[in-house]
DSSP file (Angstrom, degrees, kcal/mol; ACC not computed):
  #  RESIDUE AA STRUCTURE BP1 BP2  ACC     N-H-->O    O-->H-N    N-H-->O    O-->H-N    TCO  KAPPA ALPHA  PHI   PSI    X-CA   Y-CA   Z-CA
    1    1 A M     >        0   0    0      0, 0.0     4,-2.9     0, 0.0     5,-0.2   0.000 360.0 360.0 360.0 -41.3    0.0    0.0    0.0
    2    2 A K  H  >  +     0   0    0      1,-0.2     4,-2.7     2,-0.2     5,-0.2   0.896 360.0  55.2 -63.2 -38.5    2.8    2.4    0.8
    3    3 A L  H  > S+     0   0    0      1,-0.2     4,-2.0     2,-0.2    -1,-0.2   0.933 111.9  42.5 -58.6 -47.0    4.4    1.7   -2.5
    4    4 A I  H  > S+     0   0    0      2,-0.2     4,-2.6     1,-0.2     5,-0.2   0.916 112.5  53.1 -68.8 -42.8    1.3    2.6   -4.4
    5    5 A R  H  X S+     0   0    0     -4,-2.9     4,-2.5     1,-0.2    -1,-0.2   0.921 111.9  46.1 -58.6 -42.9    0.6    5.7   -2.2
    6    6 A N  H  X S+     0   0    0     -4,-2.7     4,-2.8     2,-0.2    -1,-0.2   0.843 108.5  55.3 -71.7 -31.9    4.1    6.9   -2.8
    7    7 A T  H  X S+     0   0    0     -4,-2.0     4,-2.4    -5,-0.2    -1,-0.2   0.932 111.7  44.8 -62.5 -43.8    3.8    6.2   -6.6
    8    8 A L  H  X S+     0   0    0     -4,-2.6     4,-2.6     2,-0.2    -2,-0.2   0.887 112.2  51.4 -67.3 -38.4    0.7    8.4   -6.6
    9    9 A I  H  X S+     0   0    0     -4,-2.5     4,-2.9    -5,-0.2    -2,-0.2   0.927 110.9  49.1 -62.4 -43.3    2.4   11.1   -4.4
   10   10 A A  H  X S+     0   0    0     -4,-2.8     4,-3.0     1,-0.2     5,-0.2   0.917 110.6  50.1 -62.0 -42.5    5.2   11.1   -6.9
   11   11 A A  H  X S+     0   0    0     -4,-2.4     4,-2.6     1,-0.2    -1,-0.2   0.908 111.8  48.3 -62.3 -40.7    2.9   11.4   -9.8
   12   12 A S  H  X S+     0   0    0     -4,-2.6     4,-2.6     2,-0.2    -2,-0.2   0.912 112.1  48.9 -65.4 -41.8    1.1   14.3   -8.1
   13   13 A L  H  X S+     0   0    0     -4,-2.9     4,-2.9     2,-0.2     5,-0.2   0.932 112.5  47.9 -62.8 -44.6    4.4   16.0   -7.3
   14   14 A L  H  X S+     0   0    0     -4,-3.0     4,-2.6     1,-0.2    -2,-0.2   0.907 112.0  49.7 -63.1 -40.3    5.5   15.5  -10.9
   15   15 A A  H  X S+     0   0    0     -4,-2.6     4,-1.6    -5,-0.2    -1,-0.2   0.911 112.3  48.2 -64.5 -40.7    2.2   16.9  -12.2
   16   16 A G  H  X S+     0   0    0     -4,-2.6     4,-1.5     2,-0.2    -2,-0.2   0.913 113.1  47.1 -64.9 -42.9    2.5   19.9   -9.8
   17   17 A L  H  X S+     0   0    0     -4,-2.9     4,-2.1     1,-0.2    -2,-0.2   0.886 110.3  52.4 -66.4 -37.8    6.1   20.6  -10.9
   18   18 A S  H  X S+     0   0    0     -4,-2.6     4,-3.0    -5,-0.2    -1,-0.2   0.821 103.2  59.2 -68.5 -28.0    5.2   20.2  -14.5
   19   19 A T  H  X S+     0   0    0     -4,-1.6     4,-2.2     2,-0.2    -1,-0.2   0.912 106.1  48.0 -63.6 -41.7    2.4   22.7  -14.0
   20   20 A L  H  X S+     0   0    0     -4,-1.5     4,-1.4     2,-0.2    -2,-0.2   0.921 113.6  46.8 -63.9 -42.5    5.0   25.2  -12.9
   21   21 A S  H  X S+     0   0    0     -4,-2.1     4,-2.2     1,-0.2     5,-0.2   0.904 110.0  54.1 -63.7 -41.2    7.1   24.4  -15.9
   22   22 A F  H  X S+     0   0    0     -4,-3.0     4,-2.1     1,-0.2     8,-0.3   0.902 105.7  52.7 -59.5 -42.8    4.1   24.7  -18.1
   23   23 A A  H  < S+     0   0    0     -4,-2.2    -1,-0.2     1,-0.2    -2,-0.2   0.840 114.8  42.0 -64.1 -32.2    3.3   28.2  -16.8
   24   24 A Q  H  < S+     0   0    0     -4,-1.4    -1,-0.2    -3,-0.2    -2,-0.2   0.787 120.4  39.9 -84.8 -28.4    6.8   29.3  -17.6
   25   25 A M  H  < S-     0   0    0     -4,-2.2     4,-0.4     1,-0.2    -2,-0.2   0.651 106.0-116.5-100.4 -17.0    7.2   27.6  -21.0
   26   26 A G     X  -     0   0    0     -4,-2.1     4,-2.5    -5,-0.2    -1,-0.2  -0.214  39.7 -65.0  97.3 165.9    3.8   28.1  -22.6
   27   27 A P  H  > S+     0   0    0      0, 0.0     4,-2.3     0, 0.0     5,-0.2   0.891 126.9  45.5 -61.8 -47.2    1.2   25.6  -23.7
   28   28 A A  H  > S+     0   0    0      1,-0.2     4,-1.8     2,-0.2     5,-0.2   0.951 119.1  40.2 -66.1 -48.9    3.0   23.8  -26.5
   29   29 A A  H  > S+     0   0    0     -4,-0.4     4,-2.7     1,-0.2    -1,-0.2   0.885 114.2  54.9 -67.0 -38.0    6.3   23.3  -24.6
   30   30 A G  H  X S+     0   0    0     -4,-2.5     4,-2.6    -8,-0.3    -1,-0.2   0.903 107.7  48.8 -63.0 -42.0    4.5   22.5  -21.4
   31   31 A G  H  X S+     0   0    0     -4,-2.3     4,-2.2     2,-0.2    -1,-0.2   0.901 113.2  47.1 -64.3 -40.9    2.5   19.7  -23.0
   32   32 A E  H  X S+     0   0    0     -4,-1.8     4,-2.2    -5,-0.2    -2,-0.2   0.916 112.8  49.1 -66.0 -43.2    5.6   18.2  -24.5
   33   33 A H  H  X S+     0   0    0     -4,-2.7     4,-2.5     1,-0.2    -2,-0.2   0.915 111.0  50.3 -62.1 -43.9    7.4   18.5  -21.2
   34   34 A M  H  X S+     0   0    0     -4,-2.6     4,-2.6     1,-0.2    -1,-0.2   0.905 109.3  51.4 -61.2 -42.7    4.6   16.9  -19.4
   35   35 A A  H  X S+     0   0    0     -4,-2.2     4,-2.4     2,-0.2    -1,-0.2   0.902 110.6  48.3 -63.1 -41.5    4.4   14.0  -21.9
   36   36 A K  H  X S+     0   0    0     -4,-2.2     4,-2.5     2,-0.2    -2,-0.2   0.910 112.4  48.4 -65.4 -42.4    8.2   13.4  -21.5
   37   37 A M  H  X S+     0   0    0     -4,-2.5     4,-2.5     2,-0.2    -2,-0.2   0.909 111.8  49.9 -64.0 -40.8    7.9   13.4  -17.7
   38   38 A H  H  X S+     0   0    0     -4,-2.6     4,-2.5     2,-0.2    -2,-0.2   0.917 111.1  49.1 -63.7 -43.7    5.0   11.1  -17.8
   39   39 A E  H  X S+     0   0    0     -4,-2.4     4,-2.3     2,-0.2    -2,-0.2   0.922 111.9  48.5 -61.8 -44.8    6.9    8.7  -20.1
   40   40 A H  H  X S+     0   0    0     -4,-2.5     4,-2.4     1,-0.2    -2,-0.2   0.920 112.2  48.8 -61.7 -44.2    9.9    8.7  -17.8
   41   41 A M  H  X S+     0   0    0     -4,-2.5     4,-2.4     1,-0.2    -2,-0.2   0.902 110.5  51.3 -63.7 -41.1    7.7    8.1  -14.8
   42   42 A S  H  X S+     0   0    0     -4,-2.5     4,-2.4     2,-0.2    -1,-0.2   0.904 110.1  49.2 -63.0 -41.7    6.0    5.2  -16.6
   43   43 A Q  H  X S+     0   0    0     -4,-2.3     4,-2.4     2,-0.2    -2,-0.2   0.919 112.1  47.6 -64.8 -43.6    9.3    3.6  -17.5
   44   44 A R  H  X S+     0   0    0     -4,-2.4     4,-2.5     2,-0.2    -2,-0.2   0.899 111.7  51.0 -64.3 -39.8   10.6    3.9  -14.0
   45   45 A H  H  X S+     0   0    0     -4,-2.4     4,-2.3     2,-0.2    -2,-0.2   0.929 110.6  48.4 -62.6 -46.0    7.4    2.4  -12.6
   46   46 A A  H  X S+     0   0    0     -4,-2.4     4,-2.2     1,-0.2    -2,-0.2   0.904 112.5  48.7 -62.0 -41.8    7.6   -0.5  -15.0
   47   47 A Q  H  X S+     0   0    0     -4,-2.4     4,-2.7     2,-0.2    -1,-0.2   0.900 109.4  52.6 -65.8 -40.0   11.2   -1.2  -14.1
   48   48 A H  H  X S+     0   0    0     -4,-2.5     4,-2.6     1,-0.2    -2,-0.2   0.917 110.0  48.2 -61.7 -42.7   10.4   -1.0  -10.4
   49   49 A L  H  X S+     0   0    0     -4,-2.3     4,-2.5     2,-0.2    -1,-0.2   0.898 111.1  50.8 -64.9 -39.7    7.7   -3.6  -10.8
   50   50 A T  H  X S+     0   0    0     -4,-2.2     4,-1.9     2,-0.2    -2,-0.2   0.932 112.7  46.0 -61.8 -46.2   10.0   -5.8  -12.7
   51   51 A D  H  X S+     0   0    0     -4,-2.7     4,-2.3     1,-0.2    -2,-0.2   0.904 111.9  51.8 -63.5 -41.5   12.6   -5.6  -10.0
   52   52 A L  H  X S+     0   0    0     -4,-2.6     4,-2.2     1,-0.2    -2,-0.2   0.918 107.9  51.5 -62.7 -43.5   10.1   -6.2   -7.3
   53   53 A K  H  X>S+     0   0    0     -4,-2.5     4,-1.1     1,-0.2     5,-0.7   0.910 109.8  50.1 -61.0 -41.8    8.8   -9.3   -9.0
   54   54 A T  H  <5S+     0   0    0     -4,-1.9     3,-0.5     1,-0.2    -1,-0.2   0.925 112.5  46.7 -61.0 -45.3   12.3  -10.7   -9.3
   55   55 A Q  H  <5S+     0   0    0     -4,-2.3    -1,-0.2     1,-0.2    -2,-0.2   0.809 107.4  57.0 -69.5 -29.9   13.0  -10.0   -5.6
   56   56 A L  H  <5S-     0   0    0     -4,-2.2    -1,-0.2    -5,-0.2    -2,-0.2   0.757  90.4-149.5 -73.6 -23.2    9.7  -11.5   -4.5
   57   57 A K  T  <5 -     0   0    0     -4,-1.1    -3,-0.1    -3,-0.5    -2,-0.1   0.968  22.7-149.8  51.1  60.1   10.5  -14.9   -6.2
   58   58 A L      < -     0   0    0     -5,-0.7     2,-0.2     1,-0.1    -1,-0.1  -0.230   2.7-128.7 -63.7 146.9    6.8  -15.5   -6.8
   59   59 A Q    >>  -     0   0    0     -3,-0.1     3,-2.1     1,-0.1     4,-0.6  -0.559  29.9-104.4 -88.3 159.8    5.5  -19.1   -6.9
   60   60 A N  G >4 S+     0   0    0      1,-0.3     3,-1.2    -2,-0.2     4,-0.4   0.869 121.4  56.8 -53.5 -39.9    3.3  -20.2   -9.8
   61   61 A E  G 34 S+     0   0    0      1,-0.2     4,-0.3     2,-0.1    -1,-0.3   0.606 104.3  54.6 -71.4  -9.2    0.1  -20.0   -7.8
   62   62 A Q  G <> S+     0   0    0     -3,-2.1     4,-2.2     1,-0.1    -1,-0.2   0.533  83.2  87.4 -96.9  -8.9    0.9  -16.3   -7.0
   63   63 A E  H <X S+     0   0    0     -3,-1.2     4,-2.5    -4,-0.6     5,-0.2   0.866  85.4  52.2 -61.7 -39.1    1.2  -15.2  -10.7
   64   64 A A  H  > S+     0   0    0     -4,-0.4     4,-2.2     2,-0.2    -1,-0.2   0.913 110.5  48.4 -65.0 -41.0   -2.5  -14.5  -11.2
   65   65 A A  H  > S+     0   0    0     -4,-0.3     4,-2.6     2,-0.2    -2,-0.2   0.892 111.2  51.4 -64.7 -39.2   -2.5  -12.2   -8.1
   66   66 A W  H  X S+     0   0    0     -4,-2.2     4,-3.1     2,-0.2     5,-0.3   0.927 109.2  49.9 -62.1 -45.2    0.7  -10.5   -9.4
   67   67 A A  H  X S+     0   0    0     -4,-2.5     4,-2.0     1,-0.2    -2,-0.2   0.907 112.4  47.1 -61.5 -42.3   -1.0   -9.9  -12.8
   68   68 A T  H  X S+     0   0    0     -4,-2.2     4,-2.0     2,-0.2    -1,-0.2   0.921 113.9  48.6 -64.2 -44.2   -4.1   -8.4  -11.1
   69   69 A F  H  X S+     0   0    0     -4,-2.6     4,-1.6     1,-0.2    -2,-0.2   0.948 112.3  46.3 -61.2 -51.6   -1.9   -6.3   -8.8
   70   70 A T  H  < S+     0   0    0     -4,-3.1     4,-0.3     1,-0.2    -1,-0.2   0.860 111.3  53.1 -65.0 -34.0    0.2   -4.9  -11.6
   71   71 A Q  H >< S+     0   0    0     -4,-2.0     3,-0.8    -5,-0.3    -1,-0.2   0.911 109.9  48.6 -64.3 -41.1   -2.8   -4.2  -13.8
   72   72 A A  H 3< S+     0   0    0     -4,-2.0    -2,-0.2     1,-0.2    -1,-0.2   0.783 114.0  45.0 -70.8 -27.5   -4.4   -2.2  -11.0
   73   73 A V  T 3< S+     0   0    0     -4,-1.6    -1,-0.2    -5,-0.1    -2,-0.2   0.285  81.7 129.4-103.6  11.0   -1.3   -0.1  -10.3
   74   74 A Q    <   -     0   0    0     -3,-0.8     3,-0.1    -4,-0.3    -3,-0.0  -0.350  62.4-120.1 -64.8 144.5   -0.4    0.8  -13.8
   75   75 A I        -     0   0    0    -33,-0.1    -1,-0.1     1,-0.1    -2,-0.1  -0.714  43.5 -97.5 -79.2 133.8    0.2    4.4  -14.6
   76   76 A P        -     0   0    0      0, 0.0    -1,-0.1     0, 0.0   -34,-0.1  -0.146  28.2-118.0 -53.6 149.0   -2.3    5.4  -17.3
   77   77 A A  S    S+     0   0    0     -3,-0.1     2,-0.4     2,-0.1   -35,-0.1   0.812  98.9  42.4 -60.7 -31.3   -0.9    5.4  -20.9
   78   78 A Q  S    S-     0   0    0    -40,-0.0     3,-0.1   -39,-0.0   -43,-0.0  -0.882  93.7-106.5-117.1 149.2   -1.4    9.1  -21.2
   79   79 A A        -     0   0    0     -2,-0.4     3,-0.1     1,-0.1   -44,-0.1  -0.394  55.5 -85.3 -64.1 149.2   -0.8   11.9  -18.8
   80   80 A P        -     0   0    0      0, 0.0    -1,-0.1     0, 0.0     2,-0.1  -0.251  53.5 -96.1 -57.0 144.3   -4.0   13.2  -17.3
   81   81 A A        -     0   0    0     -3,-0.1    -3,-0.0     1,-0.1     0, 0.0  -0.387  39.6-127.9 -63.4 136.4   -5.6   15.9  -19.4
   82   82 A R        -     0   0    0     -3,-0.1    -1,-0.1    -2,-0.1     3,-0.1  -0.634  23.3-109.9 -85.5 142.1   -4.7   19.4  -18.3
   83   83 A P        -     0   0    0      0, 0.0     2,-0.4     0, 0.0    -1,-0.1  -0.383  46.8 -87.8 -66.4 151.8   -7.5   21.9  -17.6
   84   84 A D     >  -     0   0    0      1,-0.2     4,-2.5     2,-0.1     5,-0.2  -0.462  37.0-150.4 -62.1 118.1   -7.7   24.7  -20.1
   85   85 A R  H  > S+     0   0    0     -2,-0.4     4,-2.9     1,-0.2     5,-0.2   0.892  93.3  53.5 -62.4 -41.9   -5.3   27.3  -18.7
   86   86 A A  H  > S+     0   0    0      1,-0.2     4,-1.2     2,-0.2    -1,-0.2   0.917 111.6  46.0 -60.5 -42.8   -7.3   30.2  -20.1
   87   87 A A  H  > S+     0   0    0      2,-0.2     4,-0.7     1,-0.2     3,-0.3   0.910 112.6  50.6 -65.8 -41.6  -10.5   29.0  -18.5
   88   88 A F  H >< S+     0   0    0     -4,-2.5     3,-1.1     1,-0.2    -2,-0.2   0.912 107.8  53.3 -61.8 -43.3   -8.6   28.4  -15.2
   89   89 A D  H 3< S+     0   0    0     -4,-2.9    -1,-0.2     1,-0.3    -2,-0.2   0.792 106.9  52.8 -63.2 -28.1   -7.1   31.9  -15.3
   90   90 A K  H 3< S+     0   0    0     -4,-1.2    -1,-0.3    -3,-0.3    -2,-0.2   0.601  91.2  99.8 -83.8 -11.4  -10.6   33.4  -15.7
   91   91 A M  S << S-     0   0    0     -3,-1.1     2,-0.1    -4,-0.7    -3,-0.0  -0.345  76.8-115.4 -74.0 154.6  -12.0   31.5  -12.7
   92   92 A S     >  -     0   0    0      1,-0.1     4,-2.5    -2,-0.1     5,-0.2  -0.400  35.8-101.5 -76.4 166.1  -12.5   33.1   -9.3
   93   93 A T  H  > S+     0   0    0      1,-0.2     4,-2.7     2,-0.2     5,-0.2   0.922 123.6  51.0 -58.6 -45.6  -10.4   31.8   -6.4
   94   94 A P  H  > S+     0   0    0      0, 0.0     4,-2.3     0, 0.0    -1,-0.2   0.898 110.3  50.2 -60.6 -37.1  -13.3   29.8   -5.0
   95   95 A E  H  > S+     0   0    0      2,-0.2     4,-2.3     1,-0.2    -2,-0.2   0.908 110.5  49.3 -66.0 -40.9  -13.9   28.2   -8.5
   96   96 A R  H  X S+     0   0    0     -4,-2.5     4,-2.7     2,-0.2    -1,-0.2   0.927 111.0  50.0 -62.1 -44.2  -10.3   27.3   -8.8
   97   97 A L  H  X S+     0   0    0     -4,-2.7     4,-2.5     1,-0.2    -2,-0.2   0.906 109.5  51.3 -61.3 -41.2  -10.4   25.7   -5.3
   98   98 A D  H  X S+     0   0    0     -4,-2.3     4,-2.3     2,-0.2    -1,-0.2   0.914 111.1  48.0 -61.1 -42.8  -13.5   23.8   -6.3
   99   99 A Q  H  X S+     0   0    0     -4,-2.3     4,-2.2     1,-0.2    -2,-0.2   0.905 111.7  49.7 -65.5 -40.6  -11.8   22.5   -9.4
  100  100 A M  H  X S+     0   0    0     -4,-2.7     4,-2.3     1,-0.2    -2,-0.2   0.891 110.8  49.9 -64.8 -38.8   -8.7   21.5   -7.4
  101  101 A Q  H  X S+     0   0    0     -4,-2.5     4,-2.3     2,-0.2    -2,-0.2   0.885 108.9  51.9 -67.2 -37.6  -10.8   19.7   -4.9
  102  102 A A  H  X S+     0   0    0     -4,-2.3     4,-1.8     2,-0.2    -2,-0.2   0.911 110.6  48.4 -63.4 -41.7  -12.6   17.8   -7.7
  103  103 A H  H  X S+     0   0    0     -4,-2.2     4,-2.1     1,-0.2    -2,-0.2   0.916 110.6  51.1 -63.4 -42.9   -9.2   16.8   -9.1
  104  104 A R  H  X S+     0   0    0     -4,-2.3     4,-2.5     1,-0.2    -2,-0.2   0.885 106.2  55.1 -62.6 -38.7   -8.1   15.7   -5.6
  105  105 A A  H  X S+     0   0    0     -4,-2.3     4,-2.0     2,-0.2    -1,-0.2   0.900 107.5  49.8 -61.5 -40.6  -11.3   13.6   -5.2
  106  106 A K  H  X S+     0   0    0     -4,-1.8     4,-2.1     1,-0.2    -1,-0.2   0.909 110.8  49.7 -63.2 -41.5  -10.5   11.8   -8.5
  107  107 A M  H  X S+     0   0    0     -4,-2.1     4,-2.7     1,-0.2    -2,-0.2   0.886 108.4  53.4 -64.4 -38.4   -6.9   11.1   -7.2
  108  108 A D  H  X S+     0   0    0     -4,-2.5     4,-2.3     2,-0.2    -1,-0.2   0.894 107.5  50.5 -63.6 -40.2   -8.3    9.8   -3.9
  109  109 A V  H  X S+     0   0    0     -4,-2.0     4,-2.0     2,-0.2    -2,-0.2   0.927 111.9  47.9 -62.3 -44.9  -10.6    7.4   -5.8
  110  110 A Q  H  X S+     0   0    0     -4,-2.1     4,-2.3     1,-0.2    -2,-0.2   0.913 110.9  51.2 -61.9 -43.0   -7.5    6.2   -7.8
  111  111 A M  H  X S+     0   0    0     -4,-2.7     4,-2.8     1,-0.2    -1,-0.2   0.896 107.4  53.3 -62.3 -40.3   -5.5    5.9   -4.6
  112  112 A Q  H  X S+     0   0    0     -4,-2.3     4,-2.5     2,-0.2    -1,-0.2   0.913 108.9  49.1 -61.9 -42.7   -8.3    3.8   -3.0
  113  113 A K  H  X S+     0   0    0     -4,-2.0     4,-2.2     1,-0.2    -1,-0.2   0.914 113.0  47.4 -62.3 -42.7   -8.2    1.4   -5.9
  114  114 A H  H  X S+     0   0    0     -4,-2.3     4,-2.4     2,-0.2    -2,-0.2   0.908 111.3  50.9 -65.5 -41.4   -4.5    1.1   -5.7
  115  115 A A  H  X S+     0   0    0     -4,-2.8     4,-2.5     2,-0.2    -2,-0.2   0.923 110.8  48.2 -62.9 -44.4   -4.6    0.5   -2.0
  116  116 A E  H  X S+     0   0    0     -4,-2.5     4,-2.3     1,-0.2    -1,-0.2   0.918 112.3  48.7 -62.7 -43.8   -7.2   -2.2   -2.3
  117  117 A A  H  X S+     0   0    0     -4,-2.2     4,-2.2     1,-0.2    -1,-0.2   0.892 111.9  49.6 -63.7 -39.2   -5.2   -4.0   -5.0
  118  118 A T  H  X S+     0   0    0     -4,-2.4     4,-3.0     2,-0.2    -2,-0.2   0.918 110.1  49.8 -66.3 -43.3   -2.0   -3.8   -3.0
  119  119 A K  H  X S+     0   0    0     -4,-2.5     4,-1.7     2,-0.2    -2,-0.2   0.902 110.8  50.0 -63.2 -40.5   -3.7   -5.2    0.1
  120  120 A L  H  X S+     0   0    0     -4,-2.3     4,-0.5     2,-0.2    -1,-0.2   0.932 114.1  44.3 -63.1 -45.1   -5.1   -8.1   -1.9
  121  121 A F  H >< S+     0   0    0     -4,-2.2     3,-1.7     1,-0.2     4,-0.5   0.929 110.1  54.8 -64.5 -44.9   -1.8   -8.9   -3.4
  122  122 A Y  H >< S+     0   0    0     -4,-3.0     3,-1.2     1,-0.3    -1,-0.2   0.842  99.9  63.5 -57.0 -34.6    0.0   -8.6   -0.1
  123  123 A G  H 3< S+     0   0    0     -4,-1.7    -1,-0.3     1,-0.2    -2,-0.2   0.721 100.0  51.3 -65.2 -22.2   -2.4  -11.1    1.4
  124  124 A V  T << S+     0   0    0     -3,-1.7    -1,-0.2    -4,-0.5    -2,-0.2   0.495  90.5 100.4 -93.6  -3.3   -1.1  -13.9   -1.0
  125  125 A L  S <  S-     0   0    0     -3,-1.2     2,-0.1    -4,-0.5   -67,-0.0  -0.520  71.3-126.2 -81.4 148.7    2.5  -13.3   -0.1
  126  126 A N     >  -     0   0    0     -2,-0.2     4,-2.5     1,-0.1     5,-0.2  -0.331  37.9 -91.2 -82.5 176.0    4.4  -15.5    2.4
  127  127 A T  H  > S+     0   0    0      1,-0.2     4,-1.7     2,-0.2     5,-0.1   0.893 126.3  47.1 -57.9 -45.1    6.2  -14.1    5.4
  128  128 A E  H  > S+     0   0    0      1,-0.2     4,-1.9     2,-0.2    -1,-0.2   0.909 112.2  50.1 -66.0 -41.3    9.5  -13.7    3.6
  129  129 A Q  H  > S+     0   0    0      1,-0.2     4,-3.0     2,-0.2    -1,-0.2   0.877 107.2  54.9 -64.5 -37.5    7.9  -12.1    0.6
  130  130 A K  H  X S+     0   0    0     -4,-2.5     4,-2.9     2,-0.2    -1,-0.2   0.894 106.2  51.9 -62.4 -39.3    6.1   -9.7    2.8
  131  131 A K  H  X S+     0   0    0     -4,-1.7     4,-2.5     2,-0.2    -2,-0.2   0.920 111.9  46.3 -62.1 -43.4    9.4   -8.6    4.3
  132  132 A V  H  X S+     0   0    0     -4,-1.9     4,-2.9     2,-0.2     5,-0.2   0.937 113.5  48.5 -63.8 -46.7   10.8   -8.0    0.8
  133  133 A F  H  X S+     0   0    0     -4,-3.0     4,-2.5     1,-0.2     5,-0.2   0.925 113.1  47.6 -60.1 -45.8    7.7   -6.1   -0.2
  134  134 A D  H  X S+     0   0    0     -4,-2.9     4,-2.1     2,-0.2    -1,-0.2   0.917 113.7  47.8 -61.7 -44.0    7.8   -4.0    2.9
  135  135 A S  H  X S+     0   0    0     -4,-2.5     4,-2.5    -5,-0.2    -2,-0.2   0.921 113.6  46.5 -64.0 -44.9   11.5   -3.3    2.5
  136  136 A E  H  X S+     0   0    0     -4,-2.9     4,-2.5     2,-0.2    -2,-0.2   0.888 111.8  49.9 -67.6 -38.9   11.2   -2.4   -1.2
  137  137 A S  H  X S+     0   0    0     -4,-2.5     4,-2.2    -5,-0.2    -1,-0.2   0.886 112.1  48.9 -68.1 -35.6    8.2   -0.1   -0.6
  138  138 A L  H  X S+     0   0    0     -4,-2.1     4,-2.4    -5,-0.2    -2,-0.2   0.919 111.4  49.2 -66.5 -43.4   10.1    1.6    2.2
  139  139 A R  H  X S+     0   0    0     -4,-2.5     4,-2.0     1,-0.2    -2,-0.2   0.916 112.1  49.0 -60.1 -43.2   13.2    2.1    0.0
  140  140 A F  H  X S+     0   0    0     -4,-2.5     4,-2.3     1,-0.2    -1,-0.2   0.901 109.3  52.5 -63.2 -41.6   11.0    3.4   -2.8
  141  141 A M  H  X S+     0   0    0     -4,-2.2     4,-2.4     1,-0.2    -2,-0.2   0.903 107.7  50.9 -63.1 -41.1    9.3    5.8   -0.3
  142  142 A H  H  X S+     0   0    0     -4,-2.4     4,-2.3     1,-0.2    -1,-0.2   0.901 110.0  50.7 -62.8 -39.1   12.7    7.1    0.8
  143  143 A G  H  X S+     0   0    0     -4,-2.0     4,-2.1     2,-0.2    -2,-0.2   0.898 110.8  48.2 -64.2 -40.3   13.6    7.7   -2.9
  144  144 A M  H  X S+     0   0    0     -4,-2.3     4,-2.5     2,-0.2    -2,-0.2   0.878 109.9  52.8 -67.3 -37.1   10.4    9.6   -3.5
  145  145 A R  H  X S+     0   0    0     -4,-2.4     4,-1.8     2,-0.2    -2,-0.2   0.922 109.7  47.8 -65.2 -43.5   11.0   11.7   -0.4
  146  146 A K  H  X S+     0   0    0     -4,-2.3     4,-1.6     1,-0.2    -1,-0.2   0.911 111.9  50.8 -62.5 -41.8   14.5   12.7   -1.6
  147  147 A A  H  X S+     0   0    0     -4,-2.1     4,-0.9     1,-0.2    -2,-0.2   0.897 109.4  50.0 -64.1 -40.3   13.1   13.5   -5.0
  148  148 A S  H  < S+     0   0    0     -4,-2.5     3,-0.3     1,-0.2    -1,-0.2   0.844 108.5  53.1 -69.3 -31.1   10.4   15.7   -3.6
  149  149 A H  H >< S+     0   0    0     -4,-1.8     3,-1.0     1,-0.2    -1,-0.2   0.820 102.2  58.7 -72.6 -30.0   12.9   17.6   -1.4
  150  150 A R  H 3< S+     0   0    0     -4,-1.6    -1,-0.2     1,-0.2    -2,-0.2   0.802 104.6  52.1 -65.9 -27.8   15.1   18.4   -4.4
  151  151 A H  T 3<        0   0    0     -4,-0.9    -1,-0.2    -3,-0.3    -2,-0.2   0.431 360.0 360.0 -91.5   0.7   12.1   20.2   -6.0
  152  152 A H    <         0   0    0     -3,-1.0    -1,-0.2    -4,-0.2    -2,-0.2   0.428 360.0 360.0-103.6 360.0   11.4   22.4   -3.1
């Protein structure tokens, strides 16, 4: 669960940072930059899952649970659609806050799905695999924390 939560936190941080870049670079460059960041994040996520699977040494009877888990925690193929900047700029502060809260609610729903999938997968792991999963998710969280501090 922590792994997924941190993946989502990282995605949110990257999206927030790309918003700042977008504001400075203009719409065309910002969209391209966002797409590159999303692609990089997707590649790192896929590699992390590959490494985790290797370290877990899954048994044949755990493969179906792994497939379900990885499907549930995939990063979408495309970066989330950005709100129209011109429309956002014309909104009042309360309207902007409402839009931000609506976006956060969508992220919370996604996080809940990821958390449930992680808990189900974690339940099929043996004691040693759980230790590996816990260790790797903690290592990943520390990496995300360092990355978020570099951007502040």
